[in-house]
Wavefront OBJ file of the C-alpha trace (Angstrom):
o trace
v 39.749 -48.250 50.169
v 42.142 -48.558 47.448
v 43.887 -51.540 45.930
v 47.386 -52.613 45.766
v 49.520 -55.680 44.864
v 53.357 -56.368 45.173
v 55.592 -55.541 42.400
v 57.153 -58.978 42.586
v 53.785 -60.341 41.650
v 53.800 -58.281 38.492
v 57.276 -59.637 37.774
v 55.660 -63.248 38.252
v 53.024 -62.353 36.129
v 55.456 -61.447 33.431
v 57.411 -64.559 33.969
v 54.379 -66.864 33.953
v 52.424 -65.128 30.764
v 55.473 -64.737 28.969
v 55.200 -61.226 28.330
v 57.170 -58.014 28.986
v 57.068 -56.455 32.599
v 55.523 -53.454 31.139
v 52.812 -55.367 29.681
v 52.009 -57.168 32.957
v 51.971 -53.919 34.660
v 49.385 -52.578 32.359
v 47.680 -55.527 32.756
v 47.551 -55.190 36.684
v 46.544 -51.076 36.258
v 43.541 -52.638 34.136
v 42.405 -54.301 37.199
v 41.581 -51.057 38.996
v 44.799 -51.559 41.184
v 46.624 -48.346 41.597
v 49.803 -49.024 43.385
v 52.263 -51.157 43.937
v 54.504 -52.433 47.307
v 58.300 -52.465 46.222
v 60.876 -54.206 48.521
v 64.345 -52.756 49.229
v 65.543 -55.294 46.672
v 63.771 -54.258 43.757
v 64.174 -50.829 44.683
v 67.820 -49.782 45.433
v 70.314 -49.268 42.386
v 67.569 -49.388 40.014
v 65.335 -46.062 41.062
v 65.352 -44.323 37.531
v 64.287 -47.435 35.887
v 61.421 -48.208 38.466
v 60.524 -44.509 38.468
v 59.662 -45.038 34.787
v 57.988 -48.148 34.855
v 55.737 -46.911 37.223
v 55.269 -43.783 35.583
v 54.575 -45.076 31.985
v 51.270 -47.012 33.439
v 50.010 -44.676 36.107
v 51.007 -46.823 39.503
v 52.381 -45.658 42.892
v 54.306 -47.084 45.482
v 52.268 -48.129 48.484
v 54.839 -49.042 50.531
v 58.549 -50.296 51.006
v 59.098 -53.524 52.866
v 62.563 -52.611 54.414
v 64.743 -55.187 56.359
v 67.192 -53.990 59.218
v 69.244 -55.281 61.987
v 68.725 -53.112 64.736
v 68.688 -55.747 67.270
v 72.302 -55.861 66.980
v 73.154 -52.837 64.692
v 71.952 -49.657 66.232
v 73.242 -47.570 63.260
v 70.212 -46.475 61.939
v 71.529 -43.971 59.785
v 73.643 -46.288 57.517
v 71.065 -49.162 57.422
v 68.207 -46.550 56.094
v 69.438 -43.812 54.409
v 69.790 -45.270 50.868
v 65.880 -46.455 51.328
v 64.806 -43.029 52.570
v 66.693 -41.456 49.618
v 65.090 -43.748 47.535
v 61.623 -43.374 49.010
v 61.883 -39.586 48.362
v 63.038 -39.653 44.958
v 59.833 -41.678 44.020
v 57.462 -40.324 46.054
v 56.963 -43.094 48.308
v 55.474 -41.878 51.351
v 55.374 -44.942 53.580
v 58.198 -47.728 54.964
v 57.364 -51.154 56.285
v 60.193 -51.714 59.053
v 61.055 -55.228 59.474
v 63.805 -54.339 62.520
v 65.427 -57.579 62.812
v 65.154 -61.363 63.797
v 66.486 -63.534 66.687
v 68.972 -66.071 66.111
v 68.740 -69.923 66.943
v 69.830 -70.087 70.400
v 69.310 -66.830 71.504
v 68.846 -66.417 75.273
v 65.339 -65.179 76.589
v 67.767 -62.242 78.158
v 69.037 -61.663 74.934
v 65.841 -61.533 73.293
v 64.530 -59.172 75.389
v 67.704 -56.885 75.193
v 67.068 -57.055 71.366
v 63.395 -56.370 70.980
v 64.475 -52.715 73.414
v 67.312 -52.033 70.804
v 64.619 -52.481 67.648
v 62.002 -50.215 69.376
v 64.731 -47.459 70.174
v 65.967 -47.715 67.099
v 62.594 -47.642 65.092
v 61.789 -44.541 67.173
v 64.963 -43.017 65.773
v 64.219 -43.987 62.293
v 60.513 -42.576 62.585
v 62.155 -39.356 63.445
v 64.672 -39.360 60.252
v 61.875 -40.749 58.171
v 59.623 -37.958 58.731
v 62.352 -35.531 57.412
v 61.745 -37.551 54.067
v 57.931 -37.377 54.453
v 57.708 -41.205 55.032
v 55.855 -42.753 57.923
v 56.399 -46.337 59.312
v 54.443 -49.382 59.473
v 54.905 -52.866 61.234
v 53.228 -56.163 60.254
v 53.025 -59.201 62.453
v 55.522 -61.094 60.188
v 54.999 -64.896 59.363
v 58.427 -66.298 61.157
v 59.015 -67.722 64.295
v 62.283 -65.686 64.522
v 60.246 -62.299 64.187
v 59.975 -60.326 67.842
v 56.574 -59.310 65.901
v 55.098 -62.293 64.701
v 52.305 -62.331 67.185
v 49.703 -59.600 68.078
v 51.515 -59.064 71.369
v 54.542 -58.535 69.763
v 53.471 -56.017 67.209
v 51.338 -54.205 70.327
v 55.084 -54.091 72.121
v 56.514 -51.871 69.428
v 53.433 -49.879 68.848
v 53.180 -48.952 72.398
v 56.989 -47.851 72.665
v 56.957 -46.239 69.170
v 54.406 -43.502 68.899
v 55.533 -42.778 65.230
v 54.907 -46.351 64.297
v 51.515 -47.745 63.182
v 50.524 -51.058 61.831
v 50.181 -53.026 58.845
v 47.363 -55.121 59.156
v 48.396 -58.653 57.525
v 45.486 -60.564 57.398
v 46.590 -64.046 56.846
v 49.642 -63.616 59.137
v 47.798 -64.509 62.183
v 46.872 -67.774 61.250
v 50.580 -68.577 60.759
v 50.436 -67.296 64.292
v 47.798 -69.707 65.551
v 46.219 -66.577 66.395
v 42.487 -65.026 65.515
v 42.525 -62.518 63.021
v 39.433 -60.996 64.497
v 40.614 -60.922 67.787
v 43.806 -59.500 66.718
v 41.730 -56.585 65.004
v 40.436 -55.584 68.313
v 43.625 -55.536 69.672
v 45.493 -53.486 66.961
v 42.261 -51.309 65.440
v 43.232 -47.565 65.853
v 46.423 -47.897 64.924
v 45.977 -49.114 61.499
v 47.145 -47.577 58.643
v 48.234 -50.249 55.945
v 46.712 -53.302 55.097
v 47.980 -56.426 53.628
v 45.338 -58.766 52.266
v 46.527 -62.224 52.409
v 44.095 -65.333 52.846
v 45.450 -68.898 53.427
v 44.351 -72.243 52.447
v 44.399 -75.912 54.034
v 44.768 -77.602 50.490
v 47.428 -76.930 48.148
v 44.644 -76.091 45.263
v 46.726 -72.800 43.969
v 49.992 -73.535 44.950
v 52.062 -76.332 46.756
v 54.362 -73.746 48.797
v 53.706 -74.557 52.161
v 54.035 -72.593 55.709
v 53.729 -74.582 58.799
v 51.879 -72.577 61.581
v 52.648 -72.262 65.186
v 49.775 -75.150 65.863
v 51.199 -77.501 63.291
v 48.409 -76.831 60.484
v 49.756 -76.553 56.847
v 48.960 -73.239 55.162
v 48.909 -72.596 51.399
v 48.932 -69.593 49.285
v 45.494 -68.898 47.611
v 43.396 -65.862 46.265
v 41.908 -63.683 48.349
v 38.582 -64.708 49.517
v 39.349 -68.448 48.838
v 40.650 -69.578 51.822
v 39.896 -69.859 55.492
v 41.070 -66.143 56.625
v 37.637 -64.133 57.694
v 38.431 -61.466 55.060
v 34.757 -60.316 54.405
v 34.493 -59.614 58.428
v 37.757 -57.867 58.405
v 36.914 -55.537 55.413
v 33.548 -54.751 56.981
v 35.475 -54.085 60.248
v 38.049 -51.647 58.558
v 35.253 -50.096 56.617
v 33.153 -49.376 59.746
v 36.329 -47.555 61.397
v 36.413 -45.396 58.180
v 39.683 -46.891 56.837
v 40.288 -45.318 53.580
v 43.966 -45.941 52.792
v 45.601 -49.071 50.590
v 45.045 -52.542 50.553
v 47.825 -55.010 49.065
v 46.777 -58.161 47.835
v 49.384 -60.488 48.304
v 49.597 -64.347 47.251
v 53.357 -65.174 47.136
v 53.728 -68.736 46.123
v 50.854 -69.231 43.723
v 50.864 -71.309 40.673
v 49.086 -69.136 38.476
v 49.671 -65.211 39.684
v 47.391 -63.464 37.196
v 44.557 -65.717 37.748
v 44.757 -65.292 41.266
v 45.406 -61.523 41.258
v 42.085 -61.624 38.747
v 40.038 -63.467 41.322
v 41.254 -61.457 44.285
v 40.452 -58.313 42.619
v 37.148 -59.431 41.907
v 36.377 -61.027 45.288
v 37.386 -57.682 47.055
v 35.230 -55.397 44.713
v 32.318 -57.317 45.352
v 32.549 -56.632 49.108
v 29.537 -53.811 49.572
v 31.120 -50.327 50.390
v 34.435 -51.783 50.760
v 36.367 -50.253 47.821
v 35.927 -47.051 45.895
l 1 2 3 4 5 6 7 8 9 10 11 12 13 14 15 16 17 18 19 20 21 22 23 24 25 26 27 28 29 30 31 32 33 34 35 36 37 38 39 40 41 42 43 44 45 46 47 48 49 50 51 52 53 54 55 56 57 58 59 60 61 62 63 64 65 66 67 68 69 70 71 72 73 74 75 76 77 78 79 80 81 82 83 84 85 86 87 88 89 90 91 92 93 94 95 96 97 98 99 100 101 102 103 104 105 106 107 108 109 110 111 112 113 114 115 116 117 118 119 120 121 122 123 124 125 126 127 128 129 130 131 132 133 134 135 136 137 138 139 140 141 142 143 144 145 146 147 148 149 150 151 152 153 154 155 156 157 158 159 160 161 162 163 164 165 166 167 168 169 170 171 172 173 174 175 176 177 178 179 180 181 182 183 184 185 186 187 188 189 190 191 192 193 194 195 196 197 198 199 200 201 202 203 204 205 206 207 208 209 210 211 212 213 214 215 216 217 218 219 220 221 222 223 224 225 226 227 228 229 230 231 232 233 234 235 236 237 238 239 240 241 242 243 244 245 246 247 248 249 250 251 252 253 254 255 256 257 258 259 260 261 262 263 264 265 266 267 268 269 270 271 272 273 274 275
């Protein structure tokens, strides 16, 4: 396995450490990180600039988190083509598809229709993306309005979309009050990308709070410093011969550089996990 992190985290490092973005990218590269995850907002309209930034320090793009509204708008080409064009231009081969969200007050029947619409559009997107050399992944998203916020929701889309695989986010099952090891058993075999995210029960590293489905307050923390069973999950991934990228994620920490250093050190200390 190899390590990545979020481009947003690199921007936070530049801001917090009062250094240039190029210096922050170089620092991240010296940790052994090989790729960054770049969202649509950081990508579209600045493809040339981003390409130069990453090429200068030798970083690739792990995946592109991409938001759509497929539950209400079935125009897949209009919504996806700019991102797919940018992905091909920059050599990115994976898109994290976020196909839409429910709205407060949606009826159960309306939610069911939206989920079917989303699945249909994801299938069409997978066909189109393949022509750009891009594959699709989906994570269990930490929002109660996401139809894929729980294991069963992700499984719903995987079962209906053969061109879709799972981005296993280690920390988001806690948000849904689910056990991450049980979730792994359900999703293993379809995992082609990983987000390494831990969750703390106290605000030692940052006060940004997420409230889980069971009412538990969750806070950001470096990987290995929280309550998520990261060591066990990395061991399972290694046993299953996963050799892809693991993107370190800790949005909301007060010191992004210190958190990233700690996360990388923890990951590299796991026997046989990272090359």
